[in-house]
C-alpha positions as a Markdown table, in Angstrom:
| # | Residue | x | y | z |
|---|---|---|---|---|
| 1 | Met | 228.2 | 35.4 | -66.3 |
| 2 | Lys | 231.8 | 36.5 | -66.0 |
| 3 | Pro | 232.5 | 40.2 | -66.6 |
| 4 | Ser | 233.6 | 40.9 | -70.2 |
| 5 | Thr | 236.7 | 42.7 | -69.0 |
| 6 | Arg | 237.9 | 39.5 | -67.4 |
| 7 | Trp | 238.4 | 37.8 | -70.8 |
| 8 | Ala | 238.6 | 40.7 | -73.2 |
| 9 | Ala | 240.6 | 43.8 | -73.6 |
| 10 | Pro | 239.5 | 46.7 | -71.3 |
| 11 | Arg | 236.4 | 48.3 | -72.8 |
| 12 | Pro | 236.3 | 52.1 | -73.1 |
| 13 | Ile | 233.4 | 53.6 | -71.1 |
| 14 | Glu | 232.0 | 55.1 | -74.3 |
| 15 | Asp | 231.6 | 51.6 | -75.7 |
| 16 | Ala | 229.9 | 50.5 | -72.5 |
| 17 | Tyr | 227.3 | 53.3 | -72.8 |
| 18 | Ala | 226.8 | 52.3 | -76.5 |
| 19 | Ile | 226.1 | 48.7 | -75.4 |
| 20 | Gln | 223.7 | 50.0 | -72.8 |
| 21 | Ala | 221.9 | 52.2 | -75.4 |
| 22 | Gly | 221.5 | 49.2 | -77.7 |
| 23 | Ala | 220.0 | 47.1 | -74.9 |
| 24 | Ile | 217.5 | 49.9 | -74.0 |
| 25 | Ala | 216.7 | 50.3 | -77.7 |
| 26 | Leu | 215.6 | 46.6 | -77.7 |
| 27 | Arg | 213.3 | 47.3 | -74.7 |
| 28 | His | 211.8 | 50.3 | -76.6 |
| 29 | Ala | 211.3 | 48.1 | -79.7 |
| 30 | Arg | 209.2 | 45.7 | -77.7 |
| 31 | Gly | 207.0 | 48.5 | -76.4 |
| 32 | Glu | 208.6 | 49.7 | -73.2 |
| 33 | Gln | 208.5 | 53.5 | -72.7 |
| 34 | Pro | 211.3 | 55.7 | -71.3 |
| 35 | Ile | 210.4 | 57.2 | -67.9 |
| 36 | Gly | 213.7 | 58.7 | -66.8 |
| 37 | Ile | 217.2 | 57.8 | -65.6 |
| 38 | Lys | 219.0 | 56.5 | -62.5 |
| 39 | Leu | 222.4 | 57.5 | -61.1 |
| 40 | Gly | 224.7 | 55.0 | -59.7 |
| 41 | Phe | 227.6 | 55.2 | -57.1 |
| 42 | Thr | 226.6 | 58.6 | -55.8 |
| 43 | Ser | 227.4 | 57.5 | -52.3 |
| 44 | Arg | 230.8 | 56.4 | -50.9 |
| 45 | Ala | 229.1 | 53.4 | -49.3 |
| 46 | Lys | 228.0 | 52.1 | -52.7 |
| 47 | Met | 231.4 | 52.8 | -54.3 |
| 48 | Val | 233.1 | 50.8 | -51.5 |
| 49 | Gln | 230.5 | 48.0 | -51.6 |
| 50 | Met | 230.9 | 47.5 | -55.4 |
| 51 | Gly | 234.6 | 48.3 | -55.7 |
| 52 | Val | 234.3 | 51.2 | -58.2 |
| 53 | Asp | 235.2 | 54.9 | -58.0 |
| 54 | Ser | 233.1 | 56.8 | -60.6 |
| 55 | Leu | 229.5 | 58.0 | -60.9 |
| 56 | Ile | 227.5 | 56.3 | -63.6 |
| 57 | Trp | 224.0 | 56.5 | -65.1 |
| 58 | Gly | 221.4 | 54.1 | -66.6 |
| 59 | Gln | 218.0 | 54.4 | -68.2 |
| 60 | Leu | 214.6 | 53.5 | -66.8 |
| 61 | Thr | 211.5 | 52.2 | -68.6 |
| 62 | Asn | 207.9 | 51.8 | -67.5 |
| 63 | Ala | 208.3 | 48.0 | -67.3 |
| 64 | Met | 210.7 | 48.6 | -64.4 |
| 65 | Leu | 208.2 | 50.6 | -62.3 |
| 66 | Cys | 206.5 | 48.7 | -59.6 |
| 67 | Glu | 203.3 | 49.8 | -57.9 |
| 68 | Glu | 203.9 | 51.1 | -54.4 |
| 69 | Gly | 202.7 | 48.5 | -51.8 |
| 70 | Ala | 202.4 | 45.7 | -54.4 |
| 71 | Ala | 204.0 | 42.2 | -54.2 |
| 72 | Leu | 207.0 | 41.6 | -56.5 |
| 73 | Ala | 207.9 | 38.1 | -57.6 |
| 74 | Leu | 211.6 | 37.3 | -57.3 |
| 75 | Asp | 211.6 | 34.6 | -59.9 |
| 76 | Ala | 212.2 | 37.3 | -62.6 |
| 77 | Phe | 215.6 | 38.2 | -61.0 |
| 78 | Ile | 219.0 | 36.6 | -60.5 |
| 79 | His | 220.3 | 37.8 | -57.2 |
| 80 | Pro | 218.4 | 41.0 | -56.4 |
| 81 | Arg | 219.3 | 43.6 | -53.8 |
| 82 | Ile | 217.3 | 46.7 | -52.7 |
| 83 | Glu | 218.5 | 50.1 | -51.7 |
| 84 | Pro | 216.8 | 53.3 | -50.4 |
| 85 | Glu | 216.8 | 56.4 | -52.6 |
| 86 | Val | 215.3 | 59.7 | -53.3 |
| 87 | Cys | 213.5 | 60.2 | -56.6 |
| 88 | Phe | 212.9 | 63.5 | -58.4 |
| 89 | Leu | 210.1 | 64.3 | -60.9 |
| 90 | Thr | 211.3 | 66.9 | -63.3 |
| 91 | Ala | 209.3 | 70.1 | -63.9 |
| 92 | Arg | 211.1 | 71.2 | -67.1 |
| 93 | Asp | 213.1 | 69.7 | -69.9 |
| 94 | Ile | 216.7 | 69.2 | -68.9 |
| 95 | Ala | 218.6 | 70.1 | -72.1 |
| 96 | Gly | 222.0 | 71.2 | -70.7 |
| 97 | Pro | 224.2 | 71.3 | -67.6 |
| 98 | Leu | 222.6 | 72.8 | -64.5 |
| 99 | Thr | 224.2 | 74.5 | -61.5 |
| 100 | Leu | 223.2 | 73.8 | -57.9 |
| 101 | Leu | 221.4 | 77.1 | -57.9 |
| 102 | Asp | 219.5 | 76.2 | -61.0 |
| 103 | Ala | 218.5 | 72.7 | -59.9 |
| 104 | Gly | 215.6 | 73.5 | -57.6 |
| 105 | Gly | 213.7 | 75.1 | -60.5 |
| 106 | Phe | 213.7 | 71.9 | -62.5 |
| 107 | Ile | 212.0 | 69.8 | -59.7 |
| 108 | Glu | 208.3 | 69.3 | -59.8 |
| 109 | Ala | 208.2 | 66.9 | -56.8 |
| 110 | Val | 210.4 | 64.6 | -54.7 |
| 111 | Ala | 209.6 | 61.2 | -53.2 |
| 112 | Pro | 211.1 | 58.4 | -51.1 |
| 113 | Ala | 211.9 | 55.5 | -53.4 |
| 114 | Met | 213.7 | 52.1 | -53.6 |
| 115 | Glu | 215.6 | 50.6 | -56.4 |
| 116 | Ile | 216.0 | 46.9 | -57.0 |
| 117 | Ile | 219.4 | 46.2 | -58.5 |
| 118 | Asp | 220.3 | 43.0 | -60.2 |
| 119 | Ser | 223.4 | 42.0 | -62.1 |
| 120 | Arg | 224.2 | 39.6 | -64.9 |
| 121 | Tyr | 227.7 | 39.3 | -63.3 |
| 122 | Arg | 228.5 | 36.6 | -60.8 |
| 123 | Asn | 228.6 | 37.8 | -57.2 |
| 124 | Phe | 228.1 | 41.4 | -58.3 |
| 125 | Lys | 231.8 | 41.6 | -59.3 |
| 126 | Phe | 232.4 | 43.8 | -62.3 |
| 127 | Ser | 234.4 | 46.7 | -63.7 |
| 128 | Leu | 233.0 | 50.1 | -64.3 |
| 129 | Ala | 232.5 | 49.4 | -68.0 |
| 130 | Asp | 230.8 | 46.1 | -67.3 |
| 131 | Val | 228.2 | 47.6 | -65.0 |
| 132 | Val | 227.5 | 50.5 | -67.3 |
| 133 | Ala | 226.9 | 48.0 | -70.2 |
| 134 | Asp | 224.5 | 46.2 | -67.9 |
| 135 | Asn | 222.4 | 49.4 | -67.5 |
| 136 | Cys | 224.0 | 50.0 | -64.1 |
| 137 | Ser | 222.3 | 46.9 | -62.6 |
| 138 | Ser | 218.9 | 48.6 | -62.8 |
| 139 | Ala | 216.1 | 46.0 | -62.6 |
| 140 | Ala | 213.1 | 47.7 | -60.9 |
| 141 | Leu | 212.0 | 50.6 | -58.8 |
| 142 | Val | 209.2 | 51.7 | -56.6 |
| 143 | Val | 208.3 | 55.3 | -55.8 |
| 144 | Gly | 206.4 | 56.6 | -52.8 |
| 145 | Pro | 204.1 | 59.7 | -52.4 |
| 146 | Trp | 205.2 | 62.9 | -54.1 |
| 147 | Ser | 205.9 | 66.1 | -52.1 |
| 148 | Arg | 206.7 | 69.6 | -53.2 |
| 149 | Pro | 210.4 | 70.3 | -52.7 |
| 150 | Asp | 209.7 | 73.1 | -50.2 |
| 151 | Ser | 212.7 | 72.6 | -47.9 |
| 152 | Ala | 216.3 | 71.4 | -47.9 |
| 153 | Leu | 216.9 | 67.8 | -48.9 |
| 154 | Ala | 220.4 | 67.5 | -47.4 |
| 155 | Asn | 220.9 | 65.4 | -44.3 |
| 156 | Arg | 217.5 | 63.9 | -43.9 |
| 157 | Gly | 217.4 | 60.6 | -42.1 |
| 158 | Val | 216.9 | 57.4 | -44.1 |
| 159 | Gln | 216.0 | 54.0 | -42.8 |
| 160 | Leu | 215.7 | 50.8 | -44.8 |
| 161 | Glu | 213.5 | 48.2 | -43.0 |
| 162 | Ile | 213.1 | 44.5 | -43.7 |
| 163 | Asp | 210.3 | 42.8 | -41.9 |
| 164 | Gly | 209.9 | 45.7 | -39.6 |
| 165 | Arg | 213.5 | 45.8 | -38.5 |
| 166 | Ala | 216.1 | 48.4 | -39.5 |
| 167 | Ala | 218.5 | 46.8 | -41.9 |
| 168 | Arg | 220.3 | 50.0 | -42.9 |
| 169 | Leu | 220.4 | 53.5 | -41.5 |
| 170 | Gly | 221.7 | 56.5 | -43.4 |
| 171 | Thr | 221.1 | 60.0 | -44.5 |
| 172 | Thr | 220.4 | 61.9 | -47.7 |
| 173 | Ala | 223.8 | 63.6 | -47.2 |
| 174 | Ala | 225.3 | 60.3 | -48.4 |
| 175 | Ile | 224.0 | 61.2 | -51.9 |
| 176 | Leu | 226.9 | 63.5 | -53.0 |
| 177 | Gly | 226.4 | 65.5 | -49.8 |
| 178 | Asn | 223.0 | 66.7 | -51.1 |
| 179 | Pro | 220.6 | 64.9 | -53.5 |
| 180 | Leu | 220.3 | 68.2 | -55.5 |
| 181 | Arg | 223.9 | 67.6 | -56.6 |
| 182 | Ala | 222.7 | 64.3 | -58.1 |
| 183 | Leu | 220.4 | 66.3 | -60.3 |
| 184 | Val | 223.3 | 68.6 | -61.3 |
| 185 | Gln | 225.5 | 65.5 | -62.1 |
| 186 | Ala | 222.6 | 64.0 | -64.1 |
| 187 | Ser | 222.3 | 67.1 | -66.2 |
| 188 | Gln | 226.0 | 67.0 | -67.0 |
| 189 | Leu | 226.0 | 63.3 | -67.9 |
| 190 | Leu | 223.0 | 63.9 | -70.2 |
| 191 | Ala | 224.7 | 66.8 | -71.9 |
| 192 | Gln | 227.8 | 64.6 | -72.5 |
| 193 | Ala | 225.5 | 62.0 | -74.1 |
| 194 | Gly | 223.7 | 64.6 | -76.2 |
| 195 | Met | 220.4 | 63.7 | -74.6 |
| 196 | Val | 217.4 | 65.9 | -73.5 |
| 197 | Leu | 215.4 | 64.6 | -70.5 |
| 198 | Pro | 211.8 | 65.7 | -70.9 |
| 199 | Ala | 209.6 | 67.3 | -68.2 |
| 200 | Gly | 207.8 | 64.7 | -66.2 |
| 201 | Ser | 210.7 | 62.3 | -66.1 |
| 202 | Leu | 212.0 | 60.5 | -63.0 |
| 203 | Ile | 215.6 | 60.8 | -61.8 |
| 204 | Met | 216.6 | 58.3 | -59.2 |
| 205 | Ala | 219.3 | 60.1 | -57.3 |
| 206 | Gly | 221.3 | 57.1 | -56.0 |
| 207 | Ala | 221.4 | 55.1 | -52.9 |
| 208 | Ala | 221.6 | 56.6 | -49.4 |
| 209 | Thr | 223.0 | 53.3 | -47.9 |
| 210 | Ala | 224.6 | 50.1 | -49.2 |
| 211 | Ala | 222.1 | 47.6 | -50.7 |
| 212 | Glu | 220.5 | 44.7 | -48.9 |
| 213 | Pro | 219.8 | 41.3 | -50.5 |
| 214 | Leu | 216.1 | 40.3 | -51.0 |
| 215 | Arg | 214.5 | 37.0 | -50.2 |
| 216 | Pro | 211.0 | 35.6 | -50.9 |
| 217 | Gly | 208.4 | 36.5 | -48.3 |
| 218 | Cys | 210.0 | 39.6 | -46.9 |
| 219 | His | 208.4 | 43.0 | -46.6 |
| 220 | Val | 210.6 | 46.1 | -47.3 |
| 221 | Arg | 210.0 | 49.7 | -46.3 |
| 222 | Thr | 212.1 | 52.8 | -46.7 |
| 223 | Arg | 211.4 | 55.9 | -44.6 |
| 224 | Val | 212.9 | 59.3 | -45.4 |
| 225 | Ser | 212.5 | 62.0 | -42.8 |
| 226 | Gly | 210.1 | 64.7 | -44.0 |
| 227 | Leu | 209.2 | 62.8 | -47.2 |
| 228 | Gly | 207.3 | 59.8 | -45.9 |
| 229 | Gln | 207.7 | 56.1 | -46.7 |
| 230 | Val | 207.5 | 53.6 | -49.5 |
| 231 | Glu | 207.0 | 49.9 | -49.2 |
| 232 | Leu | 207.1 | 46.7 | -51.2 |
| 233 | Ser | 206.3 | 43.0 | -50.5 |
| 234 | Ile | 208.5 | 40.3 | -52.0 |
| 235 | Arg | 207.1 | 36.9 | -53.0 |
């Protein structure tokens, strides 16, 4: 579809988040359970790739979560892309803004992860309000093995492989300089929305590289130095 802002008056970002909330409420009404949130445009590469300049967030449900190592059918998507990320598991409720010094105490575990993004908008062309209303293009996610966050997460090597070949190389420093800053930003965005994120929730910290398109029959793997790997087959 064409972005709404191409044919209507510019939409305030608050309206876009209200539309997102309405769409998520419909998911909950049909039985899907909330499992966490995702951050978008936390890396300069993603901002440049998508032509936007502000950090955004969307909501995750259990129906979006894929089993690690499983095969995912592409016929449920429009024009999906995949990106390598870091995922946090929260140890405590996040009920207000955190500082970088606070953030580590709210993490139970950390894992390599991948997010599949998909967009209702033609050619992934949209305004900031358009993509927020579309739940920040979040379509699916897969999370690898959990580790205790015992050491610094900044500047760890990240490699996205497709069929055994490196498609994208990056570093966790691309995520706001340090993925912990994504947790801080998430807490501030949640506070602005008047939301509490319960303990045991997932926070997808954002992409460490630009996204890659998916095609049937490929095998995708993300490796994060010191955290391990996560993989998914596409059919």
